[in-house]
PAZAPA-4460 file (N, C-alpha, C; in steps of 0.05 Angstrom, whole numbers, plus 32768, in hexadecimal, padded with zeros to 4 digits):
% residues 207
    n_x    n_y    n_z   ca_x   ca_y   ca_z    c_x    c_y    c_z   seq   type   mol
   7E2A   7ECD   7BC3   7E2A   7EE8   7BD2   7E41   7EF5   7BCA     1      X     A
   7E41   7F10   7BBF   7E53   7F28   7BB5   7E63   7F30   7BCC     2      X     A
   7E76   7F38   7BC9   7E8A   7F47   7BDF   7E7D   7F57   7BF2     3      X     A
   7E6D   7F69   7BE1   7E60   7F80   7BEB   7E4C   7F75   7C01     4      X     A
   7E3F   7F5A   7BF5   7E23   7F51   7C07   7E2E   7F43   7C20     5      X     A
   7E48   7F38   7C1F   7E51   7F2E   7C2F   7E5C   7F3F   7C48     6      X     A
   7E68   7F58   7C42   7E6F   7F70   7C56   7E59   7F72   7C66     7      X     A
   7E40   7F7B   7C52   7E26   7F87   7C5F   7E1C   7F6F   7C6F     8      X     A
   7E1D   7F54   7C6C   7E16   7F48   7C80   7E24   7F42   7C95     9      X     A
   7E40   7F40   7C96   7E4F   7F40   7CAC   7E4D   7F57   7CC1    10      X     A
   7E44   7F6D   7CB5   7E40   7F87   7CCA   7E29   7F83   7CCF    11      X     A
   7E13   7F72   7CC5   7DF7   7F6A   7CD3   7DF7   7F5F   7CEF    12      X     A
   7E0D   7F4A   7CE8   7E15   7F35   7CFD   7E1F   7F47   7D13    13      X     A
   7E34   7F56   7D0E   7E46   7F65   7D21   7E34   7F71   7D31    14      X     A
   7E24   7F81   7D28   7E0B   7F96   7D30   7DFF   7F7F   7D4C    15      X     A
   7DEF   7F68   7D3B   7DE3   7F59   7D47   7DEF   7F4D   7D68    16      X     A
   7E0B   7F4A   7D64   7E16   7F3C   7D75   7E27   7F51   7D88    17      X     A
   7E1C   7F6A   7D84   7E2F   7F77   7D99   7E22   7F73   7DAC    18      X     A
   7E39   7F79   7DC1   7E2D   7F74   7DE4   7E2C   7F98   7DEF    19      X     A
   7E14   7F96   7DF3   7E0F   7FB1   7E06   7E1E   7FB3   7E18    20      X     A
   7E25   7FCE   7E1D   7E3A   7FD8   7E37   7E2C   7FD5   7E50    21      X     A
   7E3B   7FD0   7E67   7E2A   7FC7   7E80   7E21   7FE2   7E91    22      X     A
   7E07   7FE8   7E9A   7DFF   7FFB   7EA5   7E11   8001   7EBA    23      X     A
   7E17   8019   7EC4   7E27   802A   7EDA   7E18   802B   7EF4    24      X     A
   7E1B   8033   7F09   7E10   803B   7F1E   7E23   8059   7F25    25      X     A
   7E15   806B   7F29   7E2A   8089   7F3C   7E25   8083   7F59    26      X     A
   7E3D   807A   7F68   7E3F   807C   7F83   7E48   8098   7F91    27      X     A
   7E36   809C   7FA0   7E44   80BB   7FB0   7E48   80B2   7FCF    28      X     A
   7E47   809B   7FDA   7E4D   8092   7FF4   7E5C   807C   7FFC    29      X     A
   7E51   8068   8005   7E6B   8050   8004   7E70   8040   7FF2    30      X     A
   7E61   8049   7FD5   7E63   803F   7FBF   7E87   804C   7FB9    31      X     A
   7E84   805F   7FC2   7E9E   806A   7FB6   7EBC   805A   7FBD    32      X     A
   7EAF   8050   7FD8   7EC9   8041   7FDC   7EC9   8029   7FD6    33      X     A
   7EDF   8020   7FC3   7EDB   8003   7FAF   7EE2   7FF5   7FC0    34      X     A
   7EEE   7FF7   7FD7   7EF0   7FD8   7FEC   7ED8   7FD0   7FF3    35      X     A
   7EBF   7FDF   7FEF   7EA5   7FD6   7FF4   7E98   7FC4   7FE1    36      X     A
   7E9F   7FC6   7FC4   7E96   7FB8   7FB5   7EAC   7FA6   7F9A    37      X     A
   7E99   7F9B   7F8C   7EAF   7F8C   7F80   7EAA   7F95   7F5C    38      X     A
   7EA1   7FAC   7F5A   7EA7   7FB7   7F42   7EC0   7FC7   7F3A    39      X     A
   7EC9   7FB8   7F20   7EE4   7FC7   7F24   7EEC   7FDB   7F10    40      X     A
   7ED3   7FDC   7EFA   7ED4   7FEA   7EE6   7ECB   8002   7EEF    41      X     A
   7ED5   8017   7F01   7ECB   802F   7F0B   7EDA   804B   7F04    42      X     A
   7ECA   805D   7F09   7ED6   807C   7EFC   7ED4   8088   7F13    43      X     A
   7EE1   80A3   7F13   7ED7   80BD   7F1B   7EC2   80CD   7F0B    44      X     A
   7EAD   80D4   7F1B   7E97   80E8   7F0D   7E8F   80F9   7F1F    45      X     A
   7E7D   810A   7F0F   7E6D   811B   7F22   7E50   8123   7F16    46      X     A
   7E40   8121   7F2A   7E23   8127   7F28   7E1B   8145   7F2D    47      X     A
   7E17   8156   7F13   7E0A   8171   7F1B   7DEA   8174   7F23    48      X     A
   7DE8   8186   7F32   7DC6   8186   7F3F   7DC2   8170   7F51    49      X     A
   7DD3   8168   7F63   7DCA   8159   7F6E   7DDB   8161   7F8B    50      X     A
   7DCF   8154   7FA4   7DE1   815B   7FBB   7DDD   813F   7FCE    51      X     A
   7DED   813A   7FE0   7DE9   811F   7FF8   7DD9   812D   800C    52      X     A
   7DCC   811B   8017   7DBB   8121   802C   7DB8   810C   8042    53      X     A
   7DBF   810E   8057   7DB3   80FD   8066   7D92   80F8   8073    54      X     A
   7D8A   80E3   8065   7D72   80DE   806E   7D62   80CF   8082    55      X     A
   7D52   80D7   808D   7D46   80CA   80A7   7D27   80BC   809E    56      X     A
   7D29   809D   80A6   7D13   808F   8097   7D0B   8082   80B3    57      X     A
   7CEF   8076   80AD   7CEB   8061   80C2   7CEF   8043   80BF    58      X     A
   7CFA   8040   80A4   7D07   8026   80A2   7D18   801C   80B8    59      X     A
   7D2C   802F   80C0   7D44   8025   80D1   7D44   803F   80E0    60      X     A
   7D53   8036   80F9   7D5D   804B   8111   7D74   8059   8105    61      X     A
   7D7F   805C   80F2   7D9A   8064   80E6   7D94   8071   80D0    62      X     A
   7DA6   8089   80C8   7DA6   809D   80B9   7DA8   8092   8098    63      X     A
   7D9E   8092   807E   7DA2   8089   8066   7DB2   80A4   805E    64      X     A
   7DC8   809F   8050   7DD4   80B5   803F   7DC6   80B1   8022    65      X     A
   7DBD   80C2   8014   7DB3   80C3   7FFD   7DB7   80DA   7FEC    66      X     A
   7DB0   80DF   7FD9   7DBA   80F4   7FC5   7D9A   80FF   7FB9    67      X     A
   7D94   8115   7FB7   7D7E   8121   7FA9   7D86   813A   7F9F    68      X     A
   7D6C   813B   7F8D   7D75   8158   7F6F   7D79   816F   7F8A    69      X     A
   7D88   817A   7F7C   7D8A   819F   7F92   7D9C   81A9   7F7A    70      X     A
   7D8F   81BD   7F6D   7D9B   81D7   7F5B   7DB5   81E4   7F60    71      X     A
   7DC3   81E2   7F50   7DDB   81F1   7F58   7DF1   81E8   7F68    72      X     A
   7DF2   81CE   7F6C   7E00   81B9   7F7C   7E0E   81A3   7F68    73      X     A
   7E20   819C   7F74   7E29   817D   7F6B   7E37   8171   7F7E    74      X     A
   7E3C   8153   7F77   7E49   8145   7F8A   7E5A   812F   7F7C    75      X     A
   7E72   8130   7F7D   7E86   8118   7F76   7E84   80FD   7F7D    76      X     A
   7E87   80E9   7F6E   7E85   80D4   7F77   7E95   80BB   7F5F    77      X     A
   7E8A   80A2   7F5E   7E94   808F   7F52   7E7F   8081   7F42    78      X     A
   7E80   8081   7F21   7E6D   8074   7F19   7E7D   8050   7F15    79      X     A
   7E6F   803F   7F17   7E7F   8021   7F0E   7E6A   800E   7F00    80      X     A
   7E75   7FFC   7EF2   7E62   7FEE   7EDE   7E5D   7FD7   7EED    81      X     A
   7E40   7FCF   7EEA   7E37   7FBB   7EF9   7E2B   7FA7   7EE4    82      X     A
   7E35   7F8D   7EE8   7E28   7F78   7ECE   7E0A   7F79   7ED6    83      X     A
   7DFA   7F6E   7EBC   7DE3   7F70   7EC8   7DD4   7F5C   7EDD    84      X     A
   7DE8   7F43   7EDB   7DDB   7F39   7EEE   7DDF   7F36   7F0C    85      X     A
   7DF0   7F4E   7F0B   7DFB   7F58   7F2A   7DE7   7F6D   7F32    86      X     A
   7DD3   7F70   7F24   7DC1   7F8D   7F30   7DB7   7F88   7F49    87      X     A
   7DB3   7F6E   7F49   7D98   7F65   7F5B   7DAB   7F64   7F7D    88      X     A
   7DC1   7F5F   7F7E   7DD1   7F5D   7F95   7DD7   7F79   7F97    89      X     A
   7DDA   7F8B   7F8D   7DDD   7FA3   7F89   7DC6   7FB3   7F96    90      X     A
   7DB1   7FAB   7F89   7D93   7FBB   7F96   7D92   7FB2   7FB1    91      X     A
   7D9B   7F91   7FBD   7D93   7F90   7FD7   7DA1   7F9C   7FEA    92      X     A
   7DC3   7FA7   7FE1   7DD0   7FB3   7FEC   7DC4   7FCC   7FF7    93      X     A
   7DB6   7FDE   7FE6   7DB2   7FF7   7FDE   7D8C   7FFA   7FE8    94      X     A
   7D8A   7FE3   7FF6   7D67   7FDA   8000   7D61   7FF5   8010    95      X     A
   7D48   7FFF   8003   7D40   8017   800F   7D41   8030   7FFC    96      X     A
   7D52   802B   7FE4   7D52   8045   7FD2   7D48   8042   7FB8    97      X     A
   7D42   8050   7FAB   7D38   804C   7F8C   7D51   8048   7F7F    98      X     A
   7D53   8036   7F66   7D67   8041   7F55   7D58   8048   7F3A    99      X     A
   7D67   8064   7F37   7D61   8077   7F26   7D75   8078   7F0F   100      X     A
   7D70   8072   7EEF   7D7F   807D   7EDF   7D7E   809D   7EDB   101      X     A
   7D9B   80A3   7EDC   7DA4   80C1   7ED4   7D9D   80C8   7EB7   102      X     A
   7D8D   80DD   7EB4   7D8D   80E4   7E96   7DA1   80FC   7E91   103      X     A
   7DA3   8106   7EA9   7DBA   811D   7EA1   7DC5   8128   7EB5   104      X     A
   7DE2   813A   7EB9   7DEE   8142   7ECE   7E03   8135   7ED1   105      X     A
   7E09   811F   7EC7   7E1D   8108   7ED0   7E35   8112   7EBB   106      X     A
   7E50   8114   7EC7   7E63   811C   7EB8   7E79   8107   7EC6   107      X     A
   7E86   80F7   7EB1   7E99   80E3   7EB2   7EAE   80E0   7E95   108      X     A
   7EC4   80D5   7E9B   7ED0   80D0   7E81   7ED0   80B0   7E77   109      X     A
   7EC1   809F   7E85   7EBF   8087   7E7B   7EAE   8085   7E64   110      X     A
   7EC4   807D   7E55   7EB1   806A   7E31   7EA7   804F   7E33   111      X     A
   7EA9   8049   7E4E   7E99   802B   7E4C   7E7C   802B   7E59   112      X     A
   7E78   8046   7E5E   7E60   804A   7E71   7E46   8049   7E61   113      X     A
   7E35   8032   7E6A   7E19   8031   7E5B   7E07   8047   7E6D   114      X     A
   7DEA   803D   7E73   7DDB   8047   7E87   7DEB   804F   7E9F   115      X     A
   7DE4   8067   7EAD   7DEA   8066   7EC8   7DD3   806D   7EDB   116      X     A
   7DDC   805D   7EF5   7DC0   8064   7F09   7DC8   8071   7F1C   117      X     A
   7DB7   807D   7F2B   7DBC   8087   7F4F   7DA9   807A   7F5F   118      X     A
   7DB7   8078   7F73   7DA0   806A   7F8B   7D9A   8082   7F9E   119      X     A
   7D87   8083   7F9E   7D75   8097   7FA9   7D5B   8097   7FBC   120      X     A
   7D5A   80AA   7FD4   7D44   809F   7FDE   7D2F   80BD   7FD9   121      X     A
   7D22   80BD   7FCA   7D0E   80D5   7FCA   7CFE   80DC   7FEA   122      X     A
   7CFF   80F6   7FF0   7CFB   8104   8007   7CDA   80F3   8015   123      X     A
   7CCA   80EC   7FFF   7CAC   80DD   8008   7CAC   80C2   8007   124      X     A
   7CC3   80B3   7FFD   7CBD   8098   7FFC   7CBC   8088   8011   125      X     A
   7CC5   808F   8028   7CC0   8076   803F   7CAB   8089   8058   126      X     A
   7CA5   809F   8055   7C94   80AB   8066   7CA7   80BE   8078   127      X     A
   7C9C   80CD   808B   7CB2   80DC   80A4   7CBA   80C7   80B5   128      X     A
   7CCE   80D0   80BB   7CDB   80C4   80D2   7CD3   80CF   80F2   129      X     A
   7CD4   80BE   8107   7CD3   80C4   8125   7CE7   80CD   812D   130      X     A
   7CF3   80E3   8123   7D0C   80F2   8132   7D1C   80EA   8121   131      X     A
   7D39   80FE   8128   7D57   80F7   8116   7D5E   80DD   8123   132      X     A
   7D69   80D0   810E   7D76   80B6   8110   7D97   80BB   8111   133      X     A
   7DA9   80AC   811F   7DC1   80B1   811C   7DD3   80B0   8103   134      X     A
   7DE6   80B1   8102   7DF7   80AC   80E7   7E0E   809C   80EF   135      X     A
   7E0F   8086   80E5   7E26   806B   80ED   7E41   8078   80ED   136      X     A
   7E50   807B   80F8   7E68   8084   80F6   7E78   8072   80E8   137      X     A
   7E73   8055   80E9   7E85   8043   80DA   7E7A   8045   80C1   138      X     A
   7E65   8051   80B3   7E5C   8056   8097   7E68   806A   8090   139      X     A
   7E66   8086   80A3   7E76   809E   8098   7E94   8096   8095   140      X     A
   7EA1   808A   80A5   7EBA   8081   809F   7EBE   8076   8084   141      X     A
   7EB0   8062   807C   7EB5   8054   805F   7EB0   806C   8042   142      X     A
   7E9F   807E   8048   7E92   8092   8036   7EAD   80A1   8031   143      X     A
   7EB8   80AF   804C   7ED3   80C1   8048   7EE9   80B2   8042   144      X     A
   7EEB   809F   804A   7F05   808F   8040   7F08   8088   8024   145      X     A
   7EEA   8084   8014   7EE5   8083   7FF8   7EF1   809A   7FE4   146      X     A
   7EE6   80B2   7FF5   7EEF   80CD   7FE8   7F06   80D4   7FEB   147      X     A
   7F15   80CA   8009   7F33   80D8   8006   7F3D   80C6   7FF2   148      X     A
   7F3F   80AD   7FED   7F4C   8097   7FDB   7F49   80A3   7FBC   149      X     A
   7F35   80B2   7FB4   7F2F   80B1   7F9C   7F32   80CD   7F8C   150      X     A
   7F26   80DE   7FA3   7F27   80F9   7FA3   7F41   8110   7FAD   151      X     A
   7F4B   8100   7FC2   7F5D   810D   7FD8   7F4F   8118   7FE7   152      X     A
   7F5C   812D   7FF9   7F50   813E   800C   7F45   8153   8001   153      X     A
   7F43   8156   7FEE   7F2F   8170   7FE4   7F12   815F   7FE3   154      X     A
   7F13   814A   7FDD   7EFF   813C   7FD7   7EEB   8134   7FF3   155      X     A
   7EFA   812D   8006   7EF5   8126   8020   7EE3   813D   8027   156      X     A
   7EF1   8153   8024   7EE6   8171   802E   7ECF   8170   801D   157      X     A
   7ECC   8173   8008   7EB4   8172   7FFF   7E9D   815F   8000   158      X     A
   7E9F   8148   8006   7E90   8139   8013   7E7C   8144   8023   159      X     A
   7E8C   8152   803C   7E80   8157   8050   7E6E   8176   804B   160      X     A
   7E7E   8185   803C   7E74   819E   8032   7E55   819E   801E   161      X     A
   7E57   8182   8011   7E46   8183   7FF9   7E29   8167   8004   162      X     A
   7E2E   8163   8023   7E1B   8153   802D   7E0C   8162   8046   163      X     A
   7DF0   8163   803F   7DDB   8174   8055   7DD1   815D   8069   164      X     A
   7DC8   816D   807A   7DBA   8158   808F   7DCB   814D   80A7   165      X     A
   7DDB   815E   80AC   7DEB   815A   80C6   7DDB   815D   80DE   166      X     A
   7DCB   815E   80E6   7DB7   8168   80F3   7DB3   8151   810C   167      X     A
   7DBE   8139   8107   7DB8   8126   8115   7DD4   8114   8124   168      X     A
   7DD2   8106   8138   7DE9   8107   814A   7DFA   80F1   8133   169      X     A
   7E11   80EA   8137   7E22   80CE   8130   7E25   80C1   8143   170      X     A
   7E1E   80A4   813A   7E23   808C   8151   7E44   807E   8144   171      X     A
   7E56   8087   8163   7E6E   8076   815D   7E6B   805D   8160   172      X     A
   7E6D   804C   814C   7E6E   8036   8152   7E8F   8025   8148   173      X     A
   7E9E   8037   814D   7EBA   8029   8138   7EC3   8015   814B   174      X     A
   7EC0   8016   8164   7ECB   7FF8   8173   7EBE   7FE2   816A   175      X     A
   7EA3   7FE1   8169   7E9A   7FCD   815D   7E83   7FD3   814B   176      X     A
   7E93   7FD6   8129   7E82   7FE7   8114   7E66   7FD3   810E   177      X     A
   7E52   7FE4   8104   7E3C   7FDA   80FD   7E32   7FD9   80E1   178      X     A
   7E40   7FE8   80CD   7E44   7FE8   80B9   7E4B   7FCD   80B2   179      X     A
   7E41   7FBE   80A0   7E4B   7FA0   8096   7E68   7F9F   8084   180      X     A
   7E64   7FB5   8072   7E86   7FBC   8061   7E94   7FD3   8073   181      X     A
   7E97   7FD2   8085   7EA9   7FE4   8099   7EC6   7FDF   8090   182      X     A
   7ED8   7FF8   808E   7EF3   7FF4   8083   7F05   8002   809D   183      X     A
   7F1C   7FF5   809E   7F2E   8001   80B1   7F3A   801C   80A0   184      X     A
   7F3F   802F   80B6   7F48   804A   80A4   7F63   8051   80B8   185      X     A
   7F74   805E   80A1   7F8B   806A   80B0   7F86   807B   80C6   186      X     A
   7F9C   807D   80D5   7F98   8097   80EA   7F93   80B5   80DC   187      X     A
   7F9D   80BA   80C9   7F97   80CA   80BC   7F7E   80CD   80AF   188      X     A
   7F76   80BF   80AA   7F52   80BA   809E   7F43   80BE   80B2   189      X     A
   7F4A   80AE   80CB   7F39   80B8   80E0   7F36   80CD   80EE   190      X     A
   7F50   80DF   80E9   7F56   80F8   80F7   7F45   8107   80E6   191      X     A
   7F45   8105   80CA   7F35   8110   80B9   7F16   8119   80BC   192      X     A
   7F0C   8100   80BD   7EF0   80F8   80C4   7EEA   810B   80DE   193      X     A
   7EF9   80FC   80F6   7EF3   8111   810B   7EFA   812B   810B   194      X     A
   7F09   813C   80FD   7F0B   8155   80FD   7EF3   8162   80F2   195      X     A
   7EEA   8157   80DC   7ED6   8164   80CB   7EB6   815E   80E1   196      X     A
   7EB7   8148   80ED   7E9B   8146   80FA   7EA1   815C   8112   197      X     A
   7EB5   815D   811E   7EB5   8172   8132   7EB5   818E   8122   198      X     A
   7EBE   8193   8112   7EB9   81AD   8107   7E91   81B2   80F9   199      X     A
   7E88   819C   80FB   7E69   819E   80F4   7E59   81AA   8111   200      X     A
   7E6A   819E   8125   7E5B   819C   813C   7E45   818A   813E   201      X     A
   7E4F   8175   8134   7E3F   815C   8135   7E3A   8153   8153   202      X     A
   7E25   8148   815A   7E28   813C   8174   7E33   811D   816E   203      X     A
   7E44   810F   8181   7E4F   80F5   817B   7E42   80E1   8196   204      X     A
   7E39   80D1   8191   7E2E   80BC   81A4   7E3F   80A5   81A0   205      X     A
   7E36   809C   81BD   7E41   807B   81C1   7E27   806A   81C3   206      X     A
   7E2C   8051   81C0   7E16   803C   81C1   7E13   803A   81DC   207      X     A
***
């Protein structure tokens, strides 16, 4: 075997044994709060041509936060690597959503990102809901805390501004959180959420 042949064969072996990069998700709600998951390789990102919206479905009596295509808008969030073996657990966490690979519109600085997927609920996926379901405050708290941590107050403001569907009530469950990954907010973070909810004029109800 000549040196040239040896180098060629080694190159082929290297190409064959190259480990593919892990796929990533784009999180735009609770997944932005890294305290709620175990995926350590995460980076800020922006998804253009989409918006957040509170979606009401017959699946449950609480509103889902989803993302949907919307021209001329963008949402900031976090992308994170998910090992192939972990997707089943993440899909279970995001039950009710479709996992859709993003083909364009995603902007980030992660050099290690493979395919990037977003969890979304198409408007016709579950059929019409029977009225408006409440937004769970413990869930909203987690989302906003994530944005304040990653993007600062500007990111927290933009979360509220870039989210549609604030026409349903907010269920205040802070005393006994119903969201399974609820987090403890600081006084400043709690005041930030309460101030924006008041500015939106959303009705807050208790159980």
